[in-house]
Structures are given as C-alpha cells and as structure tokens.
N, C-alpha and C positions, 0 to 999 in steps of 0.2 A: 506393434502398432505405431504408426507414423505421427509424429507431431510436429507442427510448426510453430515456432515461437518469434513474436513479434518483440521488439524491445529486450532483446537477449542479452544486452551489454549493460543494461540498466541495473540498479540496485536489487530488485527483485528478480529480474529476469536471468540474472547470472544464477541464482540459488535455483529457480525453477529449472533450467538447463541441468545443473549437476545432478539435483534429485531424480528428475525423470530419465537422464543419462544412466544413473546407477541401478534405477529400476528396469532396464532394459528397452528403454523405447527407441525408436529410429527418429533421431531430431533432426531438424533444418533450423539452425538458430539465425535470426534475421535482426538487424537493426537499421537504422535509417539509411546507411549506405546500401543494403541489400533490399529494403522494402519501405518506402513513403507510404505510410497508410492513409495520408490524405489524398493519394492518387488511387481512384475507384479502378482503374485499368491494371494497375501494379498489384493490387490486391487480390483481384481476379486471376491474373497471371501466375501469381505464386501459390494461391491455392488448386487452381487448375493443373498446373505443372507437377506438383507433389502429390496432390490428391490424398492429404492427411486426413485419418480419422479425427483428429483433435487439433484445433488450433488455440493457442494459448497467448492471448492478446496482452502483452506488459507494456507495449508502447503508450505513453500518456504524457501529458503537460501537468507537471507537479508542483511547478513554481507558485505556491498559494499567493504571496504578496505580489509578485510580478503579474500576475494575470488580472489584477485590478486596472493596470493600464495597458495589457496586452490580451484584451478581450478576444479579439479575432483570432489569435493564434491558439488560445486555450480552447476555443471551441472548434476549431480546424482540427485539432489533434484529438480531442477528447469526442466530442460529439460526431463529427464528420469521419474521423478515422475510425471509431468504432463501428458505425453505419456501413462503412467501406468494407470492412472485414465482415461484419455479420452478414452482409448480402452475399459475399462470396461463399461463405460457410453454407448459408442457405442453398445456394444453387449446387453446391458439389457436395452437399450431405455431411458437412463435418460438424462436430461438436465445437462451440466456441467457449472458452473458459477465459472469462476477464474478471477485473478487479475494481470494485468501488471504494467508497470513502464514507467515514462518519460525517464528513461535511455536508452530507445531502440533508443533515439535520440541523434545527435550529438551536438545540440544546435545552430547551425548555421544560422538557419532560419530566425530569427529576428522577428517572429510573433508567436502567439500560436498555437500549433501543432494540427493540425486535424487528425482523424482517418485514412485516407488515405494517409499521408504524408509519405514520404520516411524514413525509419528506417536507423539507422547508429551508432550502439552502441560504446561508446569509451573504457568501462571497461569490465573485465571479468564477472562481475554481470550483466551488461547490456546484453552481448552476451549471457549469460545462460537464462536470461529472453526472448530474442528474439527467441532463440532456442525452449523455451516452447512454445510460440505462434505459431511457425511452427510446433511443434508437435502437437499441438491442431488442427490446421487446417488440417495436414495430416491424422489424426484419422477418419476423417469423422463423428465425433459425433456431435449432435446437442450443440451449445455452445454460451455463453455469456462471453466474455472478457471485463472486465472494466479496462482501464489503469488509474493508480492514481499517486500520488507522495507526498513526504514529510509527510508521515503518522506521527502522534502523536495521544495519546488517554490516557485514565486512567488505561488500562490494562498491561502497563509495562513501560520498560525503553524508553526514546525517547528524541530528540534534546532539547526540552523545559525544561524537568526535570533536564536534565544534566547540561544545562546551569545556571539554578536557583541554583542547589547544589552547583556548582563552585562559583558562585556569592556569595553565603552566606558565603562560606569559605573565601572570601577575595581573590581570585585568580584573577590574571589579565587575561582577556579573549581577545584573538584574534579570530575573526571570518569572514569568507568568505563573502565579500561583492560584488564579482563579479560573483556569481552564481544567477540566478532569477529564481523563480517558484512560487509555490502556497502551502502552508501548508494545510493538510487536516486532520480533525478531523474524528478519526475512528467511532464514533457513527453516524456522517453525512453520511459517506460512506456506513456504514451498512443500514440505512434508504434508501440511493440512490439505493443501491443494490435491496432491497426489491420492491421498486418504479419500477426499471427496469424489474424485474421478473413478476410482476403484470401486467406490460405494454406488455409484451410478446417480449421484447427487444432480439436481437441476433447479434452475430459477435462481432465487436467492439466497445465499447462506452467510451469516456472519462468522468471522474468525479474526481473533486477536489473542494475544497472551491473557492470562486470567489475572483479575484483581483490577484496581484502579489506582490512579495517581496524578499529580499535576505536573506539568512541565517543571515547577521548582522542586517536586519531590523526588522527579527522576534525576535532575541536575544534582540534587545533594546526595541522593544514593550512589550516583557514579563517581563523583568527587570523594565521598568518604571510602567508597571501595577501593579507589585507587591510592589512597593515603596522601593525598594532596592537603598540605598544611598551609596555614596562613592564607586561605582563599576567602575573598570578600564575596559572599554568595547573599543576595537580598531578593526577598519576595516582593513581587510587583503585580498590579493591577494591569489587565491588558490594555486598558485605555490610555495608561502612562507608558507604554512601549511604542516605538518606532515602527509598527506593522499596519500597512494599509488595510489589509484584508481583516474583515470581522470574522470571528470563530466562534464555534458553539462553546458554550460554558460547560455543559455536562453532555458528552457524547460517548459514554462507555456503551460497547456492544454486547448483546444478550447471545450468549454461545448455546443455548440450549438445543437449538436445531442442529447444530453441527455434531454436538455430543450425541444426539438421538440417532443421527445418520452413520457416524462413523465408529460409536463405541468409545472413543477416545475423548480425554479432557486436554484442553490447552493447560501448559505449565504455568506457574506464577511468573509474572513479568520479572519479579525480583531474580529468579533462577536463571531466566533467559538473558538478562542484562550481564549477571555476573559470568555467564559464558561468554558472551560477547568480549567483555573486558579481558579475559584471559586469552582469549583467541588474539584479539587486535592489539593489545597493549601489554603483552607479557613482559615483564621486567622493566617496565616503565613506570613503576611507582614514585611517589614524591616530587617536588618540584625540582 
C-alpha cells in the first residue's frame, strides 16, 4: 500500500515514516523542499503522480507563541495547507490522515475532552488548527483526524530536552503549574496512527499517553529521573510567564474511542517519558 507523507522530517513525521516503513508500506517522504502544502498545484501533482492509498499529513505550523504575531503564516500552513492536501486526496481517492490539537478547546470543561465536545480555541494557533479541521470536513475527502497534545520525541527539540538543557546550565526554572494535559511520545503516537489505520478508523479520534500532569509536573519528573541535583525549579502561574499565546488550563483528552476501536490502551506518560530519557540522554545523569 502506497503512503505519501508530508512534513516527514518533523518531530512526528520522522516517527510516522519509521513505523509505516517497518510495517511494509511503500513510502514517499516529503518535506518543504519536496512539497509545499500551501501550493494547491503542488499538492495535486504529488498525489496524482504517486496515487497513494493514504496521505499522512504531518506538515503544520506549531509555533504556538510566534503564531500570535504571525497569524497569516499559521493559517496559510494549517488551514490552507490542509485544504489543499484534502482536495487532492478527494479528487484521487486517497484516505487523508492528519493531526489536531487540544488547543482547539478553551480548557473550561473540567473533565477530559471527548471528540464531540464543543471547540473554542483561545490562541491564534488553536484557531488555525480548528480552521484546518473545518477545511478537512468541508473538502469531503475520506479522512482520519487524530487529536493529540504535548508532543515530544527523539526527532527534534521539545519541552523536555529544553528543560534538561537549562537545568544542566544551572538556570533557575519557572514552569507553568496551572496548565494540565498529558505528554505524548511521538513513537507511541506513530504506532497508534498505524493501529487506527489498520482498524479502519475515520473522522476524529483522540490519542495521547495516559494520565495527566502539569508542565511543572513534567519538568520535575524529568529532572528527578535524570538525577539532576541543585536545580531551582519553581511553579508559576501562566499569567506570570512571558508567553504571548493563551492556553487552555485543562485539556486532557479522553481516549475511550481509541481504546474501543483498536482494543489497545495508551501507556502511562511516566513510562513513555522514562523511555525517552533513556534513549535520548543515556549516560548523561547529573550536572
């Protein structure tokens, strides 16, 4: 089965490529140099030339804070890019698999968000991702949208690696303790994507690792796990941190639908973070 991947050199795209290659799919991996998803003609040509059964659309604008002052670019990549890829998939009969975010919610619900809960994004990034979801639906293409959150993994910079780098430099760290979600390990998300595709899942499905924590809780877990001593780590209110974009206070995702479809359960976030640390920072304990 032929699979075309956009954003294949990104944090998630790299893991998607590894997992689907190992599963025996015939892959064409593209990134910005090979496929500019903001160009409708380029999207159409890419899909028409390969005629993939599946397009996995990982290309996205993910700079949450920068989007507040770069709205046009965020919407160009997230909304219009998704519309262009979706239109090509519709015209050539390909299944489109792509990824959403917990930032389409306002965080006021007080329980884990289900796939059919009301959206209400607070930030430009969240609004651009919701616009991408709407473009996908309006296109009429066969699709699977996987909403996820708080991604990290071995393929690029992420919150955990940034925190550990600062801790090793002896920097005093203030981290938000009033935002609650669940860290998601990109290899786990890639395997979940494969499982959902094989199970024939369609429309919207949530996936993250299991459990919940704050950014502060995640930072503390990683620092303690790495045996870093004499680190000043302080909890902080989001309003006191220099981040332009507003964020949902509670955006944990409900995974019941994923479990029902695949028969598998996401592993706890602590287990996944521990694996990431052992893979990425082996032998680098202590200051």
